N, C-alpha and C positions, 0 to 999 in steps of 0.2 A: 408511551413515554412522552414525557410533557415538550410540548413545541418550542420553549424556551430553551431547551438543552441544543439547537442546531446552534444557535449562535453563540451561545457561552463556551461551546467546545472549539470552535475559532478564534478564541481567545487561547486556549491553551497549544493550537498548532503554531499562531503568532508567535509566541514566545520562544517555542524550541528552536524554530525559523530562524529567528532575530538571534540568537544565543549560538546558533550554529554555525552561521553564517559567516561569522568572524574568524571563522577558520580555514574560509574558504582557501583552496591551490597554497594551504601552507605544510601539508605533507605530512599532519596529525589526526588519524581519523579516530583515534580514542579519544583525544582531547575535544573533538566537535562531537563525538556522540556525547561525551560525557558534563558537555555543554548544553546538549539540547536536553538531556534524560533531567540535569535539573532542574533548569527554568520549566519542564511541561510538569513536573512532579511538584511546584512551588502554584502554578494556576489552578493541578487540577483540586489542589485545598480550597480554593474557593466555589467550586460548580457545586450547587445544589443538586447531588445524586447521591445515589448509594452503588459506587462501582466497583467489582470485582474484576481485576486485571485473568484473564484466560491466556491470552498472550502479550506475552512482553518483553523485557529485554533477559530473562531465564529464569532458573527456580529460586528459591528463595538463598540460597545458601552461595550462589551465582552472582547473581546483581545485587547492587546496593541501592538500588532503587526501581521500580515499574515492576517489580520481580512477578510471575505471576500467585495468585491469588492472595496478593499484594489488594489492601479497600483504598482506596479513591473517594474525592466529593466530602462535605462536610458531616455524611452521612444522614441528612435529609432529602426526599425528594425518590424517583422513581427508581428499584432498585435494577442494576442494569450489568450486563457482560460489557467486558473494553476489550478490544484490542490494543495493543500503540504499538509503534514504532515511529518515537521520537526522531530517528534519523533513518530515512530509508536513503540509502546511498552513501554508509560513510566513504567509501574509496572514492564516490562521484564529489565531494566536498573537497576533499585531500589532493585532488587534480585538478578541481576546480573544473570538471566539466558539466552535462546535463541533465539534468531531470532527478534530483536529488529531491526529497518532499521531507514534511512531516507529518504524517499522516495519526489520525482516530478512528477507529471504528466502536458504535456502541449498537447493542439489541439489548430488548429485554432477557433479564436472566436465564437462562437455559436455551437459548437460540443462535450459539456463536459455537462452534466444534471449538473445542479445546485440542487442537492442532498442534502435535508436539513438535519440534524442531528437529525438522526432516527435511529430505528431501519430496517434494512434489512435482510429479508432472502433470501442465498444466495445457488447455487450449482455450481461447477465448475470443468473444467474437461481440460486437455491438448490437444495438438494436435487432436491427435490418438482420441480420445472421440468424437470431434467437430460436433455437428449434432444429437447425441444421444442420450443427456441428455434432460429434461423434469422436473420443478420446479414441475406440476402440477400433476407428477407422484410421485409413490411411492418410500420409500428410497430402496427396495429389487429392484422394476423395473429397475431402473436407476442403481445400483449397478451390473444387470444382464446385461443390454446393454452397461455398461463399460466393464467388461469383455468380453463381445463378437467382442467391437473394437480394444479391445488390448490384445488381446489372450493369454487370461489368464484367472485361475478359480476365481471363486469369493473368494474362499481361499487366491488367492492371492495379492489381492486386500487390497489396506490401506487407508482410511477413514481419512481424519483431521478434529474434531471438539472442538470446543470452551467447554470446559469444564466448563460447566454450567448446573445449575439445568434446565433449559426450556429444554435443550437436551436432558433429560433423555430418552423418549420414541424416537427417534433419533438413539441415542447408541443402546439400546436394539435392535430394530430392524438390525441396521448394525450388530447386532454381532449373531442374530438366523439366518441370515442370511448368516455366516458361513466368513465374511470378518474381518480383521484387522482394527483396530486404534489406530490411535494415538492423545491422548487429547492435545490441549493446553491451556495454561493460559491467554494468549492473542496473538494478532500480527495475525488478518486474513490475514492481505493482503502478506505478506511473506507466507502464508499457499496455497493461493490462487495460488500466481506466483511457488509455488515451481508442484503445478500439471505438468504442463509443462514441468518440466525437469525428467528424468528419472531415473538420478543418486540421487535424492531427495528422491526415495522409496515412494512418496506419487501418489496417483491414482484419487481421487476427495477429494473434500472440501462440507462438508454439514453445515447448523445454520443457524443462527441468529445473525447477526453482526452489524456493523454501515454502515450506507449507503453510507455516503463518502469516507468510507474505498472499499468500491464495486466501486465506480466507478474509484477509480485511480487503484483497481486490473484488473479494466475493461479493461482501457489504454494498463497497462502490457499486459495482455491475447491478445490483437488485436493487436499488436506488436508479441506475440509470435503463435500465429495461434492458440487458446484457446480459449476457450468460458466459460462466465460467466452469470448467469442468476440469475435476484432479484427479489421481490416483497418490498415494502417498508411495516412496521407496524406501521402502527400509534399506539400511547397509550394513547395521549389525547386528544381533543377536538381542541386545538389548532395545533397539530401534522397534525390533518386531513383536519384542513384548509389551512396549508400550499400544502399538497399533491394537494387540489383541485386546489390551484393558479398554480401550479406547469402544470393542466390540466389534472391530474390524479383525475377522475371522479369516477373509479370503482376501489375500495377496492384490487381486484384479481387479477390486472391486474400485466401480467409477463411482466419485463424488461429488453428486449434482449438485443446486446451489442451493435447494433445499436442505442437503445433510451438512454445507458450509455455512448455512444461514436461512435458519427459520423464522417461524412468522410474518408477519403481515409487516412490520414496522425497523425499521434499522435506520442509523447516522453515520454517515460519514463525511472528514472533515481532512483537507490538508492547506497546508501552505508551502510553496514553493520557496526551496533552498536557494538552489542555483534555477539560472534559467533554464525551460523544458518546452515541449511543443504546445503545451497547455496553460502553463501556469508560469508568470516572469519568477526570475529570483529576487533576494532582498536586493534593496540599494539603500544606502549609507551617504548622509550628506551632514555631517556636520552632530548637531543634536539631536537628528532627525532619519529616520528608516522607513522605506516604503513596502509593505508585502502586497503579495496578490491569493487569493485563499480560491477554495472551493468550498462548498458546503452543501448536502444533499438529502434529503430524507424520504425512504423508500416509501412510508406511506402517503405521501403528498402528492410523491413524484418532482416537488419540486428542486431546482440546482439552483445555488447563488455561486456567482464569483464575486468578490469582494476584495477591494482597491484600497487599503488601508496607510494611512498616515501616523506616526508612532514620531510622538513625542520621547522621548530616551530620557533624558532628566527626571521624567517622571515616572518610568516604570524601569526605575533599575534592577530588577531583578527580571527582565528579558532581555540583558544582555553581559556575556562575560568579564570579567575583570581580565586583563593580560595578564602573564606572567611579566617579572621585573624584567626581566633576562630578554624580555621581547618587545620591548620600550625603545 
C-alpha cells in the first residue's frame, strides 16, 4: 500500500464525523448514521485506490451505500480490502454520550477476514500483555496474566465490558477476582483500542460484540502492537452456514490476529464524533469546526494524532443539511 493513503483516509473519517456530530443528543440514530455514511461515500470517491468493501453497512440489497462488495476509490492505485463503520456508536450519538467514532480499516486485498454480521466473543489487550491472554482460559486466569505482564496488582486493572445481560457471569468473575470494571453502553471498537493506550486507564476488554467490529479493532491493534482474539457466535442456522462458507467448521475455533488481519501492512483511521478517553469529539463554532483523529500504519508502526480546524463553507459535503422542521 502507498504511504500517502494514511492521510487520505483521515479526510474520510473527518467528513463522516462532521456530518454525524450534528445529530448528537437528538435521539435520531438512523439520521446520524445516514449522514455519516453519505459524507464518507462522497469523500471515498476522491481517494486514489481500488477498494472493495468487505465489512460495511450490510449486503447490497440491505444498504444503499457502503455495502459489502461495493467498489470505492478512483479506480487508480493499490487494490485493498476496506472495512468501514461510518458511525461506530449510533446510540451513543443519539444520546450524546462517550466514545462514538467514525472508523476505517484497510489492508492489501485478501488480508481482512470477511466477518459476517453476527456476534463474536472477544478479548483484547495492549502491547504489554501480547501473548499472555487466551480466549479459552478463564476470566480470572486472564486477569492474572495481564497483571503479571503489566506489573500491576489485579486490583489495579480495569476491564471494559459492554453492559449487557449476557455478560453478567463475566462481570461477576471480574469482581470476584478483585479487578475494576468500566461498563459501556456501546462502542467496543473504541474500548478495544483503548487497551493499547496507558492514558485511557483500560487494561483489557472482555465480552461478546459484533464480529465486523472485531476485525476493525484487530487492524487498529495490529498497528499498535496489541492483541485481540475472537470466536464467532452463530445464533441461527443461516449464520452457522455462513461460518462454514468461510471455512470455519469448528464452532470453538479461536480467531487470532493473523486470522483477522493477515500480511505485514494495514492502515486504521478514526475521528472522534463525541468525546472519549482517546479522542475528543467534534466542536462547532459558527462556520468552523474542530476534529481530533488518530491514524496508524502497521508496517511502520507510526501513530499520528491529528487536530484539524475546518472551514465549513468550503466543505459543504462534510456537513448535513438540517430538516426544515428542525430549524
